BALOBA-1460 file (C-alpha; in Angstrom, 3 decimals):
// residues 404
<rec num="1" residu="m" x="73.565" y="113.146" z="79.485"/>
<rec num="2" residu="a" x="74.658" y="116.050" z="81.678"/>
<rec num="3" residu="r" x="75.414" y="116.660" z="85.416"/>
<rec num="4" residu="c" x="73.806" y="119.785" z="85.622"/>
<rec num="5" residu="v" x="73.045" y="122.312" z="88.417"/>
<rec num="6" residu="l" x="69.453" y="123.649" z="88.106"/>
<rec num="7" residu="a" x="68.486" y="126.906" z="89.399"/>
<rec num="8" residu="y" x="65.063" y="125.711" z="91.386"/>
<rec num="9" residu="s" x="62.373" y="127.715" z="92.644"/>
<rec num="10" residu="g" x="59.749" y="125.257" z="93.258"/>
<rec num="11" residu="g" x="57.361" y="126.748" z="90.938"/>
<rec num="12" residu="l" x="55.521" y="125.545" z="87.915"/>
<rec num="13" residu="d" x="58.108" y="125.873" z="85.317"/>
<rec num="14" residu="t" x="61.312" y="124.455" z="87.305"/>
<rec num="15" residu="s" x="59.194" y="121.570" z="88.896"/>
<rec num="16" residu="v" x="58.462" y="120.359" z="85.442"/>
<rec num="17" residu="i" x="61.768" y="121.176" z="84.124"/>
<rec num="18" residu="l" x="63.325" y="119.048" z="86.904"/>
<rec num="19" residu="h" x="61.323" y="116.095" z="86.447"/>
<rec num="20" residu="w" x="61.697" y="116.024" z="82.692"/>
<rec num="21" residu="l" x="65.535" y="116.329" z="82.874"/>
<rec num="22" residu="v" x="65.664" y="113.610" z="85.218"/>
<rec num="23" residu="s" x="63.560" y="111.515" z="83.006"/>
<rec num="24" residu="r" x="65.819" y="111.902" z="80.294"/>
<rec num="25" residu="g" x="68.865" y="110.814" z="82.101"/>
<rec num="26" residu="h" x="70.506" y="113.941" z="83.623"/>
<rec num="27" residu="e" x="71.850" y="113.915" z="86.811"/>
<rec num="28" residu="v" x="70.040" y="117.005" z="88.309"/>
<rec num="29" residu="h" x="71.557" y="118.991" z="91.600"/>
<rec num="30" residu="a" x="68.804" y="121.450" z="92.481"/>
<rec num="31" residu="v" x="69.651" y="124.590" z="94.074"/>
<rec num="32" residu="y" x="67.271" y="127.010" z="95.798"/>
<rec num="33" residu="v" x="68.720" y="130.237" z="96.423"/>
<rec num="34" residu="d" x="67.277" y="131.849" z="99.238"/>
<rec num="35" residu="l" x="66.423" y="135.488" z="98.376"/>
<rec num="36" residu="g" x="64.243" y="136.106" z="101.299"/>
<rec num="37" residu="q" x="60.968" y="134.679" z="99.254"/>
<rec num="38" residu="p" x="57.974" y="135.985" z="101.693"/>
<rec num="39" residu="c" x="55.640" y="133.374" z="100.682"/>
<rec num="40" residu="e" x="57.345" y="129.972" z="100.236"/>
<rec num="41" residu="d" x="58.029" y="126.965" z="102.544"/>
<rec num="42" residu="q" x="61.587" y="126.058" z="101.713"/>
<rec num="43" residu="s" x="61.502" y="122.925" z="103.217"/>
<rec num="44" residu="a" x="58.546" y="121.670" z="101.109"/>
<rec num="45" residu="i" x="60.401" y="122.871" z="98.095"/>
<rec num="46" residu="l" x="63.743" y="120.977" z="98.776"/>
<rec num="47" residu="d" x="61.781" y="117.874" z="99.873"/>
<rec num="48" residu="k" x="59.620" y="118.076" z="96.407"/>
<rec num="49" residu="a" x="62.796" y="118.509" z="94.431"/>
<rec num="50" residu="r" x="64.085" y="114.978" z="96.023"/>
<rec num="51" residu="k" x="61.127" y="113.506" z="95.333"/>
<rec num="52" residu="l" x="60.986" y="114.403" z="91.520"/>
<rec num="53" residu="g" x="64.430" y="112.819" z="91.188"/>
<rec num="54" residu="a" x="67.034" y="115.415" z="92.065"/>
<rec num="55" residu="a" x="70.260" y="113.935" z="92.817"/>
<rec num="56" residu="s" x="70.826" y="116.530" z="95.630"/>
<rec num="57" residu="a" x="68.706" y="119.727" z="96.571"/>
<rec num="58" residu="r" x="69.922" y="122.452" z="98.571"/>
<rec num="59" residu="a" x="69.132" y="125.768" z="100.076"/>
<rec num="60" residu="v" x="71.744" y="128.671" z="99.731"/>
<rec num="61" residu="d" x="71.101" y="131.671" z="101.765"/>
<rec num="62" residu="a" x="71.804" y="134.905" z="99.645"/>
<rec num="63" residu="k" x="69.539" y="137.353" z="101.300"/>
<rec num="64" residu="e" x="71.827" y="139.550" z="102.702"/>
<rec num="65" residu="e" x="74.174" y="139.600" z="99.785"/>
<rec num="66" residu="l" x="71.487" y="140.328" z="97.604"/>
<rec num="67" residu="c" x="70.335" y="143.468" z="99.405"/>
<rec num="68" residu="r" x="73.887" y="144.889" z="100.486"/>
<rec num="69" residu="d" x="76.015" y="143.695" z="97.197"/>
<rec num="70" residu="f" x="72.879" y="144.057" z="94.569"/>
<rec num="71" residu="a" x="70.135" y="145.588" z="95.188"/>
<rec num="72" residu="f" x="71.783" y="148.878" z="97.425"/>
<rec num="73" residu="p" x="74.133" y="149.854" z="94.527"/>
<rec num="74" residu="v" x="71.454" y="149.965" z="92.142"/>
<rec num="75" residu="l" x="69.702" y="152.013" z="94.471"/>
<rec num="76" residu="q" x="72.700" y="154.427" z="95.025"/>
<rec num="77" residu="w" x="72.123" y="154.826" z="90.832"/>
<rec num="78" residu="q" x="68.211" y="155.456" z="91.530"/>
<rec num="79" residu="a" x="67.894" y="152.995" z="88.358"/>
<rec num="80" residu="r" x="64.587" y="152.060" z="87.344"/>
<rec num="81" residu="y" x="63.963" y="150.519" z="84.129"/>
<rec num="82" residu="e" x="61.547" y="152.723" z="81.838"/>
<rec num="83" residu="d" x="61.319" y="155.028" z="85.028"/>
<rec num="84" residu="m" x="58.651" y="152.681" z="86.434"/>
<rec num="85" residu="y" x="60.296" y="149.150" z="87.416"/>
<rec num="86" residu="l" x="62.624" y="148.714" z="90.230"/>
<rec num="87" residu="m" x="64.015" y="145.359" z="88.812"/>
<rec num="88" residu="g" x="63.509" y="143.158" z="91.690"/>
<rec num="89" residu="t" x="63.797" y="140.317" z="89.713"/>
<rec num="90" residu="s" x="66.518" y="141.572" z="87.178"/>
<rec num="91" residu="i" x="68.853" y="142.210" z="90.297"/>
<rec num="92" residu="a" x="68.498" y="138.928" z="91.771"/>
<rec num="93" residu="r" x="69.331" y="136.744" z="88.479"/>
<rec num="94" residu="p" x="73.203" y="137.353" z="88.353"/>
<rec num="95" residu="l" x="73.419" y="136.549" z="91.896"/>
<rec num="96" residu="i" x="71.408" y="133.237" z="91.107"/>
<rec num="97" residu="a" x="73.611" y="132.196" z="88.429"/>
<rec num="98" residu="k" x="76.607" y="132.956" z="90.961"/>
<rec num="99" residu="k" x="75.206" y="130.661" z="93.388"/>
<rec num="100" residu="c" x="74.448" y="127.929" z="91.230"/>
<rec num="101" residu="l" x="77.876" y="127.859" z="89.665"/>
<rec num="102" residu="q" x="79.357" y="127.497" z="92.967"/>
<rec num="103" residu="v" x="77.411" y="124.319" z="94.094"/>
<rec num="104" residu="g" x="78.136" y="123.231" z="90.370"/>
<rec num="105" residu="r" x="81.859" y="123.305" z="91.080"/>
<rec num="106" residu="e" x="81.190" y="121.456" z="94.297"/>
<rec num="107" residu="v" x="79.277" y="118.599" z="92.577"/>
<rec num="108" residu="g" x="81.505" y="118.630" z="89.269"/>
<rec num="109" residu="a" x="78.520" y="119.840" z="87.198"/>
<rec num="110" residu="d" x="79.355" y="120.717" z="83.661"/>
<rec num="111" residu="a" x="75.987" y="122.373" z="82.954"/>
<rec num="112" residu="f" x="73.862" y="125.015" z="84.250"/>
<rec num="113" residu="a" x="69.997" y="124.638" z="83.779"/>
<rec num="114" residu="h" x="67.042" y="127.280" z="84.230"/>
<rec num="115" residu="g" x="63.749" y="127.592" z="83.458"/>
<rec num="116" residu="a" x="63.436" y="130.891" z="81.981"/>
<rec num="117" residu="t" x="61.631" y="131.027" z="78.542"/>
<rec num="118" residu="g" x="62.639" y="131.671" z="75.267"/>
<rec num="119" residu="k" x="60.790" y="134.439" z="74.904"/>
<rec num="120" residu="g" x="61.791" y="136.491" z="78.112"/>
<rec num="121" residu="n" x="64.412" y="138.366" z="79.846"/>
<rec num="122" residu="d" x="65.622" y="135.644" z="82.567"/>
<rec num="123" residu="q" x="67.421" y="133.749" z="80.018"/>
<rec num="124" residu="c" x="69.569" y="136.426" z="78.977"/>
<rec num="125" residu="r" x="70.091" y="137.222" z="82.752"/>
<rec num="126" residu="f" x="71.092" y="133.649" z="83.584"/>
<rec num="127" residu="q" x="73.209" y="133.213" z="80.351"/>
<rec num="128" residu="l" x="74.992" y="136.301" z="80.236"/>
<rec num="129" residu="a" x="75.902" y="135.865" z="84.003"/>
<rec num="130" residu="a" x="76.939" y="132.349" z="83.614"/>
<rec num="131" residu="e" x="79.227" y="132.718" z="80.723"/>
<rec num="132" residu="a" x="80.867" y="135.876" z="82.504"/>
<rec num="133" residu="l" x="81.782" y="133.683" z="85.289"/>
<rec num="134" residu="e" x="82.297" y="130.397" z="83.952"/>
<rec num="135" residu="p" x="82.928" y="131.021" z="79.979"/>
<rec num="136" residu="t" x="83.123" y="127.062" z="79.098"/>
<rec num="137" residu="i" x="79.817" y="126.122" z="80.957"/>
<rec num="138" residu="r" x="76.960" y="124.601" z="79.249"/>
<rec num="139" residu="v" x="73.714" y="126.148" z="79.529"/>
<rec num="140" residu="i" x="70.806" y="124.051" z="79.408"/>
<rec num="141" residu="a" x="67.378" y="126.077" z="78.897"/>
<rec num="142" residu="p" x="64.612" y="123.490" z="78.071"/>
<rec num="143" residu="w" x="62.112" y="126.278" z="77.101"/>
<rec num="144" residu="r" x="64.653" y="126.512" z="73.779"/>
<rec num="145" residu="d" x="64.598" y="122.887" z="73.275"/>
<rec num="146" residu="r" x="62.099" y="121.861" z="70.218"/>
<rec num="147" residu="e" x="61.088" y="118.642" z="71.959"/>
<rec num="148" residu="f" x="60.638" y="120.329" z="75.486"/>
<rec num="149" residu="r" x="58.191" y="122.816" z="73.351"/>
<rec num="150" residu="a" x="56.561" y="120.334" z="71.521"/>
<rec num="151" residu="a" x="55.440" y="118.508" z="75.006"/>
<rec num="152" residu="f" x="54.567" y="121.860" z="76.538"/>
<rec num="153" residu="p" x="53.216" y="124.375" z="74.007"/>
<rec num="154" residu="g" x="51.949" y="126.355" z="77.024"/>
<rec num="155" residu="r" x="51.394" y="126.683" z="80.717"/>
<rec num="156" residu="k" x="48.091" y="124.649" z="80.730"/>
<rec num="157" residu="e" x="50.172" y="121.609" z="79.426"/>
<rec num="158" residu="m" x="52.506" y="121.816" z="81.958"/>
<rec num="159" residu="i" x="49.798" y="122.070" z="84.670"/>
<rec num="160" residu="d" x="48.257" y="118.937" z="83.066"/>
<rec num="161" residu="y" x="51.604" y="117.434" z="83.195"/>
<rec num="162" residu="c" x="51.812" y="118.034" z="86.920"/>
<rec num="163" residu="q" x="48.546" y="116.872" z="87.761"/>
<rec num="164" residu="r" x="49.500" y="113.706" z="85.594"/>
<rec num="165" residu="h" x="52.582" y="112.975" z="87.773"/>
<rec num="166" residu="g" x="51.274" y="114.376" z="91.338"/>
<rec num="167" residu="i" x="53.424" y="117.420" z="91.153"/>
<rec num="168" residu="p" x="52.184" y="119.979" z="93.638"/>
<rec num="169" residu="v" x="52.206" y="123.682" z="92.083"/>
<rec num="170" residu="k" x="50.360" y="126.788" z="93.163"/>
<rec num="171" residu="a" x="49.156" y="127.787" z="89.201"/>
<rec num="172" residu="t" x="46.140" y="126.335" z="88.231"/>
<rec num="173" residu="i" x="44.242" y="126.441" z="84.761"/>
<rec num="174" residu="d" x="42.063" y="129.348" z="86.572"/>
<rec num="175" residu="r" x="45.002" y="131.410" z="87.686"/>
<rec num="176" residu="p" x="48.016" y="130.552" z="85.576"/>
<rec num="177" residu="y" x="50.009" y="133.581" z="86.870"/>
<rec num="178" residu="s" x="53.957" y="133.414" z="86.821"/>
<rec num="179" residu="s" x="55.332" y="134.792" z="89.952"/>
<rec num="180" residu="d" x="58.691" y="135.670" z="91.095"/>
<rec num="181" residu="e" x="59.479" y="136.162" z="94.870"/>
<rec num="182" residu="n" x="62.162" y="137.535" z="96.474"/>
<rec num="183" residu="c" x="62.755" y="140.235" z="99.515"/>
<rec num="184" residu="l" x="62.840" y="142.947" z="96.951"/>
<rec num="185" residu="h" x="59.585" y="142.325" z="95.352"/>
<rec num="186" residu="i" x="56.998" y="140.046" z="94.106"/>
<rec num="187" residu="s" x="56.181" y="140.019" z="90.342"/>
<rec num="188" residu="y" x="53.055" y="138.771" z="88.356"/>
<rec num="189" residu="e" x="52.655" y="138.001" z="84.850"/>
<rec num="190" residu="a" x="50.769" y="135.774" z="82.269"/>
<rec num="191" residu="g" x="47.023" y="134.434" z="82.418"/>
<rec num="192" residu="k" x="44.496" y="137.230" z="82.217"/>
<rec num="193" residu="l" x="47.311" y="139.744" z="83.110"/>
<rec num="194" residu="e" x="47.991" y="139.459" z="79.199"/>
<rec num="195" residu="d" x="44.701" y="141.254" z="78.481"/>
<rec num="196" residu="l" x="45.316" y="144.867" z="78.837"/>
<rec num="197" residu="s" x="41.743" y="146.039" z="79.277"/>
<rec num="198" residu="v" x="41.704" y="144.031" z="82.547"/>
<rec num="199" residu="c" x="42.625" y="145.930" z="85.737"/>
<rec num="200" residu="g" x="45.714" y="143.928" z="86.992"/>
<rec num="201" residu="v" x="45.732" y="145.001" z="90.958"/>
<rec num="202" residu="d" x="42.171" y="143.481" z="90.659"/>
<rec num="203" residu="l" x="43.486" y="140.141" z="89.430"/>
<rec num="204" residu="v" x="46.441" y="139.420" z="91.413"/>
<rec num="205" residu="q" x="46.427" y="138.290" z="94.855"/>
<rec num="206" residu="f" x="49.343" y="140.270" z="96.401"/>
<rec num="207" residu="g" x="51.705" y="138.798" z="98.677"/>
<rec num="208" residu="m" x="53.154" y="142.066" z="100.484"/>
<rec num="209" residu="t" x="51.027" y="144.892" z="100.132"/>
<rec num="210" residu="v" x="47.247" y="145.332" z="101.235"/>
<rec num="211" residu="a" x="45.145" y="147.647" z="99.149"/>
<rec num="212" residu="p" x="45.481" y="151.139" z="99.765"/>
<rec num="213" residu="e" x="41.937" y="151.946" z="100.382"/>
<rec num="214" residu="q" x="42.245" y="148.846" z="102.900"/>
<rec num="215" residu="a" x="45.269" y="150.335" z="104.490"/>
<rec num="216" residu="p" x="45.046" y="152.092" z="108.243"/>
<rec num="217" residu="d" x="42.774" y="155.225" z="108.620"/>
<rec num="218" residu="q" x="46.145" y="156.904" z="110.414"/>
<rec num="219" residu="p" x="49.196" y="158.008" z="108.676"/>
<rec num="220" residu="e" x="52.425" y="156.336" z="110.115"/>
<rec num="221" residu="e" x="56.109" y="158.168" z="110.140"/>
<rec num="222" residu="l" x="59.315" y="156.640" z="109.838"/>
<rec num="223" residu="t" x="62.846" y="157.667" z="109.953"/>
<rec num="224" residu="i" x="65.333" y="156.271" z="107.469"/>
<rec num="225" residu="g" x="69.363" y="156.904" z="107.637"/>
<rec num="226" residu="f" x="71.919" y="156.655" z="105.063"/>
<rec num="227" residu="e" x="75.623" y="156.559" z="105.249"/>
<rec num="228" residu="a" x="77.521" y="157.177" z="102.048"/>
<rec num="229" residu="g" x="74.268" y="156.282" z="100.005"/>
<rec num="230" residu="r" x="73.486" y="153.036" z="101.474"/>
<rec num="231" residu="p" x="70.397" y="152.722" z="103.962"/>
<rec num="232" residu="v" x="71.892" y="151.507" z="107.520"/>
<rec num="233" residu="s" x="68.655" y="152.475" z="109.903"/>
<rec num="234" residu="v" x="65.040" y="152.496" z="110.442"/>
<rec num="235" residu="n" x="63.649" y="154.614" z="113.291"/>
<rec num="236" residu="g" x="67.086" y="154.839" z="114.789"/>
<rec num="237" residu="e" x="67.764" y="151.357" z="114.750"/>
<rec num="238" residu="r" x="70.909" y="150.437" z="113.106"/>
<rec num="239" residu="l" x="70.048" y="146.837" z="110.640"/>
<rec num="240" residu="d" x="71.856" y="144.809" z="108.372"/>
<rec num="241" residu="a" x="70.873" y="145.041" z="104.830"/>
<rec num="242" residu="y" x="68.302" y="142.346" z="104.705"/>
<rec num="243" residu="p" x="66.489" y="143.138" z="108.019"/>
<rec num="244" residu="l" x="66.744" y="146.464" z="106.876"/>
<rec num="245" residu="v" x="64.731" y="145.770" z="103.793"/>
<rec num="246" residu="r" x="62.599" y="143.277" z="105.855"/>
<rec num="247" residu="t" x="61.502" y="145.622" z="108.180"/>
<rec num="248" residu="l" x="60.549" y="148.178" z="105.579"/>
<rec num="249" residu="n" x="58.516" y="145.632" z="103.532"/>
<rec num="250" residu="e" x="56.484" y="145.186" z="106.736"/>
<rec num="251" residu="i" x="55.712" y="148.980" z="107.257"/>
<rec num="252" residu="g" x="55.140" y="150.103" z="103.490"/>
<rec num="253" residu="g" x="53.178" y="146.823" z="103.104"/>
<rec num="254" residu="r" x="50.682" y="147.512" z="105.542"/>
<rec num="255" residu="h" x="50.094" y="151.290" z="104.153"/>
<rec num="256" residu="g" x="49.774" y="149.738" z="100.414"/>
<rec num="257" residu="i" x="53.126" y="151.303" z="99.173"/>
<rec num="258" residu="g" x="54.967" y="150.258" z="95.936"/>
<rec num="259" residu="r" x="52.536" y="148.752" z="93.638"/>
<rec num="260" residu="v" x="53.195" y="149.023" z="90.126"/>
<rec num="261" residu="d" x="51.208" y="147.884" z="86.746"/>
<rec num="262" residu="m" x="53.087" y="148.409" z="83.717"/>
<rec num="263" residu="v" x="53.760" y="147.194" z="80.176"/>
<rec num="264" residu="e" x="57.653" y="147.221" z="79.496"/>
<rec num="265" residu="n" x="60.066" y="146.472" z="76.490"/>
<rec num="266" residu="r" x="61.731" y="143.034" z="77.072"/>
<rec num="267" residu="f" x="65.290" y="142.776" z="75.978"/>
<rec num="268" residu="v" x="64.331" y="140.228" z="73.330"/>
<rec num="269" residu="g" x="61.963" y="142.957" z="71.741"/>
<rec num="270" residu="m" x="58.327" y="142.440" z="72.718"/>
<rec num="271" residu="k" x="56.374" y="144.385" z="74.969"/>
<rec num="272" residu="s" x="55.066" y="142.653" z="78.044"/>
<rec num="273" residu="r" x="52.881" y="143.251" z="81.017"/>
<rec num="274" residu="g" x="53.545" y="143.067" z="84.472"/>
<rec num="275" residu="v" x="52.353" y="143.729" z="88.010"/>
<rec num="276" residu="y" x="54.713" y="144.357" z="90.718"/>
<rec num="277" residu="e" x="54.838" y="145.097" z="94.473"/>
<rec num="278" residu="a" x="58.084" y="146.360" z="96.277"/>
<rec num="279" residu="p" x="57.157" y="148.244" z="99.491"/>
<rec num="280" residu="g" x="60.365" y="148.118" z="100.960"/>
<rec num="281" residu="m" x="62.516" y="149.362" z="98.011"/>
<rec num="282" residu="t" x="59.743" y="152.002" z="97.063"/>
<rec num="283" residu="l" x="60.526" y="153.687" z="100.297"/>
<rec num="284" residu="l" x="64.188" y="153.363" z="99.975"/>
<rec num="285" residu="y" x="64.275" y="155.110" z="96.749"/>
<rec num="286" residu="r" x="62.267" y="157.815" z="97.778"/>
<rec num="287" residu="a" x="64.154" y="158.418" z="100.897"/>
<rec num="288" residu="h" x="67.229" y="158.156" z="99.086"/>
<rec num="289" residu="r" x="66.352" y="160.581" z="96.538"/>
<rec num="290" residu="l" x="65.609" y="163.204" z="99.285"/>
<rec num="291" residu="i" x="68.485" y="163.022" z="101.107"/>
<rec num="292" residu="e" x="70.814" y="163.256" z="97.620"/>
<rec num="293" residu="q" x="68.816" y="166.591" z="97.257"/>
<rec num="294" residu="i" x="70.534" y="168.242" z="100.232"/>
<rec num="295" residu="t" x="74.058" y="166.285" z="99.942"/>
<rec num="296" residu="l" x="74.897" y="165.883" z="96.255"/>
<rec num="297" residu="d" x="76.866" y="168.844" z="94.171"/>
<rec num="298" residu="r" x="73.969" y="169.558" z="91.309"/>
<rec num="299" residu="d" x="76.403" y="168.753" z="88.384"/>
<rec num="300" residu="l" x="77.283" y="165.376" z="89.709"/>
<rec num="301" residu="l" x="73.618" y="164.595" z="90.524"/>
<rec num="302" residu="h" x="72.709" y="165.520" z="86.783"/>
<rec num="303" residu="l" x="75.409" y="163.470" z="85.679"/>
<rec num="304" residu="r" x="74.448" y="160.605" z="87.693"/>
<rec num="305" residu="d" x="70.611" y="160.939" z="86.504"/>
<rec num="306" residu="r" x="71.861" y="160.988" z="82.741"/>
<rec num="307" residu="l" x="73.497" y="157.690" z="83.370"/>
<rec num="308" residu="a" x="71.050" y="155.911" z="85.423"/>
<rec num="309" residu="p" x="68.945" y="154.724" z="82.843"/>
<rec num="310" residu="e" x="72.024" y="153.205" z="81.031"/>
<rec num="311" residu="v" x="72.549" y="151.190" z="84.207"/>
<rec num="312" residu="a" x="69.115" y="150.148" z="84.641"/>
<rec num="313" residu="e" x="69.190" y="148.841" z="81.009"/>
<rec num="314" residu="m" x="72.360" y="147.061" z="81.746"/>
<rec num="315" residu="v" x="70.874" y="145.177" z="85.085"/>
<rec num="316" residu="y" x="67.639" y="144.481" z="82.930"/>
<rec num="317" residu="y" x="69.469" y="142.898" z="80.161"/>
<rec num="318" residu="g" x="71.524" y="141.059" z="82.313"/>
<rec num="319" residu="y" x="74.903" y="142.596" z="82.229"/>
<rec num="320" residu="w" x="76.000" y="142.600" z="85.624"/>
<rec num="321" residu="f" x="79.257" y="140.792" z="85.398"/>
<rec num="322" residu="h" x="80.768" y="143.301" z="82.801"/>
<rec num="323" residu="p" x="83.455" y="145.578" z="82.594"/>
<rec num="324" residu="k" x="81.352" y="148.565" z="81.973"/>
<rec num="325" residu="m" x="79.281" y="147.799" z="85.045"/>
<rec num="326" residu="d" x="82.392" y="147.562" z="87.168"/>
<rec num="327" residu="a" x="83.401" y="150.945" z="86.043"/>
<rec num="328" residu="l" x="79.890" y="152.661" z="86.762"/>
<rec num="329" residu="m" x="79.848" y="150.962" z="90.123"/>
<rec num="330" residu="a" x="83.272" y="152.372" z="91.005"/>
<rec num="331" residu="f" x="81.861" y="155.739" z="90.017"/>
<rec num="332" residu="i" x="78.973" y="155.413" z="92.068"/>
<rec num="333" residu="r" x="80.823" y="154.606" z="95.105"/>
<rec num="334" residu="e" x="82.764" y="157.788" z="94.913"/>
<rec num="335" residu="a" x="79.906" y="159.804" z="94.066"/>
<rec num="336" residu="q" x="77.615" y="158.731" z="96.972"/>
<rec num="337" residu="k" x="80.100" y="159.325" z="99.567"/>
<rec num="338" residu="p" x="78.587" y="162.741" z="101.222"/>
<rec num="339" residu="v" x="74.982" y="160.976" z="101.077"/>
<rec num="340" residu="t" x="74.537" y="160.758" z="104.595"/>
<rec num="341" residu="g" x="71.725" y="161.837" z="106.809"/>
<rec num="342" residu="e" x="68.024" y="160.901" z="107.799"/>
<rec num="343" residu="v" x="64.972" y="161.257" z="105.902"/>
<rec num="344" residu="r" x="61.523" y="161.090" z="107.715"/>
<rec num="345" residu="l" x="58.556" y="159.909" z="105.822"/>
<rec num="346" residu="r" x="54.801" y="159.886" z="106.351"/>
<rec num="347" residu="l" x="52.843" y="157.025" z="104.988"/>
<rec num="348" residu="y" x="49.028" y="156.914" z="104.135"/>
<rec num="349" residu="k" x="47.165" y="154.655" z="102.076"/>
<rec num="350" residu="g" x="49.465" y="154.098" z="99.441"/>
<rec num="351" residu="n" x="51.085" y="157.858" z="99.442"/>
<rec num="352" residu="i" x="54.588" y="158.710" z="100.727"/>
<rec num="353" residu="t" x="54.999" y="162.415" z="102.154"/>
<rec num="354" residu="v" x="58.487" y="163.725" z="103.074"/>
<rec num="355" residu="v" x="58.381" y="165.080" z="106.452"/>
<rec num="356" residu="s" x="61.947" y="166.045" z="107.078"/>
<rec num="357" residu="r" x="65.415" y="165.521" z="105.916"/>
<rec num="358" residu="s" x="68.800" y="166.310" z="107.649"/>
<rec num="359" residu="s" x="72.615" y="165.573" z="106.777"/>
<rec num="360" residu="p" x="75.817" y="166.412" z="108.222"/>
<rec num="361" residu="h" x="76.873" y="167.242" z="104.623"/>
<rec num="362" residu="s" x="74.207" y="169.377" z="103.575"/>
<rec num="363" residu="l" x="74.663" y="171.575" z="101.012"/>
<rec num="364" residu="y" x="71.223" y="173.508" z="101.618"/>
<rec num="365" residu="d" x="71.974" y="177.011" z="102.951"/>
<rec num="366" residu="a" x="69.102" y="178.692" z="104.028"/>
<rec num="367" residu="a" x="70.943" y="182.182" z="104.009"/>
<rec num="368" residu="l" x="71.556" y="181.856" z="100.413"/>
<rec num="369" residu="a" x="68.163" y="180.593" z="99.148"/>
<rec num="370" residu="t" x="65.769" y="182.692" z="101.175"/>
<rec num="371" residu="m" x="63.428" y="184.937" z="99.712"/>
<rec num="372" residu="e" x="63.297" y="187.391" z="102.650"/>
<rec num="373" residu="a" x="65.791" y="190.348" z="103.051"/>
<rec num="374" residu="g" x="69.415" y="189.729" z="103.831"/>
<rec num="375" residu="g" x="71.406" y="186.839" z="103.351"/>
<rec num="376" residu="d" x="74.806" y="186.113" z="101.850"/>
<rec num="377" residu="y" x="73.826" y="186.397" z="98.226"/>
<rec num="378" residu="d" x="74.308" y="189.699" z="96.286"/>
<rec num="379" residu="q" x="71.533" y="189.773" z="93.686"/>
<rec num="380" residu="s" x="73.077" y="192.134" z="91.556"/>
<rec num="381" residu="d" x="75.930" y="189.479" z="90.659"/>
<rec num="382" residu="a" x="73.294" y="188.099" z="88.605"/>
<rec num="383" residu="e" x="73.512" y="190.952" z="86.106"/>
<rec num="384" residu="g" x="76.889" y="189.987" z="84.802"/>
<rec num="385" residu="f" x="76.182" y="186.095" z="85.341"/>
<rec num="386" residu="l" x="73.434" y="186.368" z="82.559"/>
<rec num="387" residu="r" x="75.268" y="188.640" z="80.435"/>
<rec num="388" residu="i" x="77.991" y="186.039" z="80.208"/>
<rec num="389" residu="v" x="75.734" y="182.925" z="79.650"/>
<rec num="390" residu="g" x="73.414" y="184.817" z="77.638"/>
<rec num="391" residu="l" x="76.204" y="186.066" z="75.304"/>
<rec num="392" residu="p" x="75.865" y="182.981" z="72.517"/>
<rec num="393" residu="t" x="72.251" y="183.527" z="72.438"/>
<rec num="394" residu="r" x="72.475" y="187.183" z="71.664"/>
<rec num="395" residu="v" x="75.081" y="186.377" z="69.001"/>
<rec num="396" residu="y" x="73.022" y="183.814" z="67.117"/>
<rec num="397" residu="s" x="69.827" y="185.941" z="67.343"/>
<rec num="398" residu="r" x="71.590" y="188.778" z="65.753"/>
<rec num="399" residu="a" x="72.616" y="186.327" z="62.779"/>
<rec num="400" residu="h" x="69.489" y="184.676" z="62.621"/>
<rec num="401" residu="r" x="66.394" y="186.826" z="63.332"/>
<rec num="402" residu="r" x="63.602" y="184.916" z="64.828"/>
<rec num="403" residu="s" x="60.095" y="185.679" z="63.890"/>
<rec num="404" residu="y" x="57.545" y="185.936" z="66.841"/>
């Protein structure tokens, strides 16, 4: 039997898997990677792991690293999967694998176990990251094991198993939702959410945001500061990465910012429905985009935007530790150097409005852009410009007459 390190969340799947692996003779070392999960009792989770038979159980603090080294570079790319999902889970999985493998080296583990299903994306993210960092590691994925699947055809059987063995979990037969929490977001899947005729935001008990209709009746303004494309301050106070995200979660959450209900295309090929809330990151994406509008050269911005979906796919699929990703990250570090300044936003019942933006590197020139008389732009110059850029069109049109 393997000595394995288990990526342990304390939820339904990993609690059952821990108990199941131990019952089959595995020496299991449970690792809870602290990513700023806003709704969890860490000490209770570790205590439960020991009671379930873990040879050891520890928490590893990775909150700052998640925000600084994983989420903020993806933010600089403005990467959204299928133009909606901010990928709070996707971004975290490579870091979880990294931290588990570090513990695995300490305890002499020869295997890495996780609770991702054989249908989902997380199995890809965990395994691709683990094999990139430790090519010889054995990956144990019980959901891909026929014996395990025979014992647990669905979540109902897992909940029954927990009840028989006295394993406390939040999921119930009536509310069998699968959720993933970290400081970037909370995701909700499964249960009645699989019925597309049902409103997801009516089903989910959100943990980070209030409903927009229950948000304050008065708007709130805040200022977010950036340096080289990275957020560094809120309302003039400089903050490290995790405290900054946490602060924005609190502000955005009370105004109902950042809820998403979407059907996405999983890496394995099927469509799935997920409900997400990401108040702080939603604010950062909006503010970052606004400061880019005045600091990035047009062609550089357009190139970045063309590449952003590629980056989002790589993050979503699990190719974080990949040479192409290394090259893309080197590009974005260079491209984001001028993205410095402040953006002021107004929040009101789920809406975000820009109030102002400023930068010492602003490319916005009112004298050039003004619709009023004067300024530095000679409009007659446009005549020659358009004759040149229109030349290929005129040549083609003379050879191929269009009907209209």
